[in-house]
N, C-alpha and C positions, 0 to 999 in steps of 0.2 A: 216686352219679354227680355229677361236677362240672358245675355249670350253665355253659353256654357264655357267654362275655362278650358283652354287648350291643354292645361296640366292636369285635367280631371283624372286620367288614368294613373298618373304618377302619385297624385294626392291619395287616391284610394289604396294604391299599392303600399305606400308608406304607412297609412293609417292602419292597415291590416297587419303590418309588422310592428304595431304598437309604438310607432314613433310619434312623439308629441307634435301638436300643431306648431309649437314654437320652433322645433327643429325643421319641420317641413317648410316653414316660412324661410328659415335660414338656407335650406338646401335649394329651394326653387325660386326664391325671391318673389313669391306670390303673396298678395295681401292676405292677412289672417282672416278677414271676413269671407274671402273666397274659399279658404280652406275649411272654415267652420260650416259654411253653407253647403259645400260639396259633401262633407262628411255627414251632415244632418240629412241631406237628401238620400245618401247611400243607406243610412240606417233605416230610413223610412221605407225605401223601395227595395233594398237588398240587391241593387244593381247599379251599374254606372249609366244605364240608359236614361233618356229623358222620360218624364212622366207622360203616360198615354192618356190620362184623363183624371177626373177628380177622385180622390181617395175614398175608400169605404169607411163607414162608421165602425169603430172598434166593437168587436163582439165580446160578450161576457166570458171570462175565463173561469171555468169551474174547477173544483178540487179534483174531479175525475180527470180533467184535461191535464192538470199538473202531474198526476200520478202516471198517466199514459206516456207523456213526453219524457218524464224522468226515467222511466223504465226503458223507453226506446233509446235514449241517449246512452244509458248504461250499457246496452247491448251493441249499439252502433255509434260510438262517439265521433267517428270521422265523416258521417253522412252529412251532406249539405242540407241547409234549412229548406231550400227549394224542393229537393227530392223528398225529404221527410214530410214536408207539408202536403205534397201530392199523394204520397202513399198512405198518410194517416187521415187524409180528408179534413185537415185543419187549414184555415186561411193562413197564408205565410206571415202576414203581419201579426196575427194572433199568436202564431207559433213563436215568433221572435220575442213577443212580450212574455210568453210563458218561460222561455229560456232565461230571460232577464230576471223574472220572478224567482226562478230556481237558483239564482246567483251564479249562473254559468256564463262563461265568456268563450269566444271562439279564438283559439290560439293557432297561429300559423306554425306548421311543422318546420323546425329550424335545424339546419346543420350547424353544429357548434364544435369547434376544435377543442379537444381536451388538452389543457395545459398542465404540465408537470410543475412541481414546486420550484424546480430550478428555472424553468421558463418564466414563471410568474415573477420570481425574484429579479431575473434579468430584465424583464419588461418594466418592472418598477424602477430599477436603477437607471436604465437608459431613458425612460420617460422623464425622470427627475432631471437628468443631465440635459436633455433637450429643452426642458422648460427654462433652465438657467441660460442655456446657450442662445435661445431664440426669444428671450423676453423683450419687453419694451417695443413690441411691434416688429421685431426682426423676422418673425415668421412670415411676414407679408412679402419677403424677398426670396422665399423658397420656391423652387420649381419642383413640384411634386409630379412624379411620373409612374407609369404602370402599364402592364399589358393585360388584356382580357380576351378570352375566346367567346365570340358570339355565334349562335347557331341560327339557322333559318326557321327554327321552330318557334311557335308562340310561347311566351313565358308561361310558366305554370300558373294556373288560375288561383290566385291567393285566396279567393273566396271559398273555393272548394277544397283547397289544400290546407284544411284546418281540422282541429279536433275540439269538441266542446268539453270543458272541464271547469272546475272551480278555480284551479290554479294552473299555471303553465306546465305541461308535462314534458317539455323539451323533447318532443318526438322528432325523429329523423325521417328523411325521405330521400330516395335515390332514383336515378333514371338510368336506363340501360341502353337506350337507342344511340345511334351514331349519325346524327344528321349532318348535312353540309354546314361548314362553319368557316369563320375567318378570324385570325388573330389580329388584334388592334393594339397599337402602341400610341400613347398620347401623354400630354402633361398639361398641368394648369398652374398658374400663379395667381396672386390676388387680383391682378389687373390684366390678365390675358391668358390665352390658351394656344397650344401648338395646333397644327393641323392634325387630323387623324391619319396615322400612317398604318396601312394595311400590310401585314406580312404576306409575301407571295404564297399562293397555295402550294402545299406540299413541303414548305420550308420549315424545318425544326429550328427554333431559336437556340443558338449557341453563342459562345463568347465572341466568335469571329463575326457573324452577321449582326450581332447586337452592337458590337463596336463600330461596324460600318454605318449602322443607323445613327449612332451618336455623332460620328464624324461628319457624315454627309447631310444629315437632316436636322438633328437636334441642336448641334452647336451653331450652325448658321442662323437658325431661328432665334436662339437665345441671344446671340450677338446683336441681331437686329432689334429684338424686343427690349432688352435691358440696356443696350448702348454702353455707356460708361458706368452704369450703376453696379454696385456690388450685389451678387446674388449667390444662392446656394443650390446645388443640385442634390435631389433626393431620389433614391431608388430603393427597392426592397432587397432582400438577400437571396433572390433567385440564383440558381447555379450560374447562369450566363452573366449575371451582374457582378458576382463576387470573385470572378477569376482574377488572378494577379495582373494580367495584361489590361483588363478593363479598369480595375481599380487604379492602377498606376497612370493610365491615360487620363482618367477623369481628374486625378489630382494635379496633373500637369497642364490640363487645358481648361478646367473650370475654376472660377475664382475661389469657390469653396465647395466642399463635398461632405455629405453625411455618409461616412464609410459604412460598409456592411456590418462591421462590428460595433457601430454606434447606433444603428437603427434597431428598434425593438423587434426581435424575431416573432413570427406568428402573430403579426399585428395589423391585419387589414382594417381593424377598427380605429387605426390611427392615421391612415393614409386617406386624404380627401378623395382621391380617385376611387378608392374602395368603399368608403363609408357614405359616399354621396354620388359622385359623377357617374360611375358605371351603372348604378341602380337607376338613375334618371334615364340614361340612354336605353337601358334594357326595358324599363317600364313603358317608355313611349315609342321606341323604334321597333320593339318586338311584341307589341300588344296584339299583333296579328301575325300569322305565319307568312313567310316569304317563299316565293317560287324559285328563287335563285339567290346565290351569294351576291350578285350585282344589285339585286333589289334590296337586300339587307344592307349593303354598303351605302346605298343612296339614302335609306331611311336613317341610318346612323349619322351620316353627314348632315342631314336636315336637322336632326335634333341637336347635334353638336353646334351647328351654326346658331341655333336659337339660345344657347346658354349665354346669359347676359353677364356683364361685368359685375353687376350687383350680386348676382347669384355666386359668381366666382369668389368675390370678396367675403360673402357670408360663409361660404363653404370652407375657405381657408381660415377664416376667423374662428371656426369651431375647433381648429387643431389644438391650440393651447388648452382649451376647456377639456378636450378628450385626454390630453396628456395628464392633466390634473386628476381626472376621473380614474385613469389607469393607476396612478400613484395611490389614490385614496382606496382603490380596490385591491391594493397590495399586488398589483400586476395581474389580477384575475379579470374575467370577463365583466364588463360594466355596461350600464345603460345610462343614456343621457335623457333626463326628464325636462 
């Protein structure tokens, strides 16, 4: 019996986000055969769980079935296939075949930042400049950093947080609860990763405590990791990052810095921490709810420790490709196929 992949949850999460097997391979460092097998099994069963027995023979799909399902989806496009199957009295696998026959796909509801024409132009210009600056493998010496807030809640079930349609409706979804949480700061480069640094509970990140973190934690780690090698520090344009004090200190203490007016604004799709690392941590560490912040921290550290150098290299290597995609999209939202 083939042992299930420990990355199963992350593979399914990325698959439901319409991320290609090629990019899943780059993000997780998992062999493509494992990715294809996991996705195939998910499509057949509609779940991440292991098979409980032999599958049933496919039932005949009638014209009446097609009409019933089409009308049901027209009225309730966000209902899960499992619930629809139960309420309509149709086998779930048959229902999924009907949905495919209708030419419908399940699209995850996405939050998507609306970009102005000025923001698009600036993204395009800065992406083009970063491509020139970090060509010929120089991107491999960038230390990408970011913060993210994690909560003790289970991540939204991507299987149920979808809508059936012929094309992506770009629906949005929000959450109003205020669960216990922890802010995490970390960074990766092509051949290493910092520790996860947790911001103390109740502390609001500002330029002062952010600078202390850079001085007391990030700089010692970077000096130890890079040694005499030249490297570049990257951060986004968050208010605490772009203060004059922080910007000046970074220029004086790091070999090279991507200044806040050089990094494309509104661009989580260009930072490896955002377009891959945080998603992997959330998909695996938050697949189940946690009873406490301490439990959440332990889960995050466990997943963080498992991130291989192969994965880090592949994730950072996607950076130039994404810059090119941003330029080709004229600074707009893009997809990597």
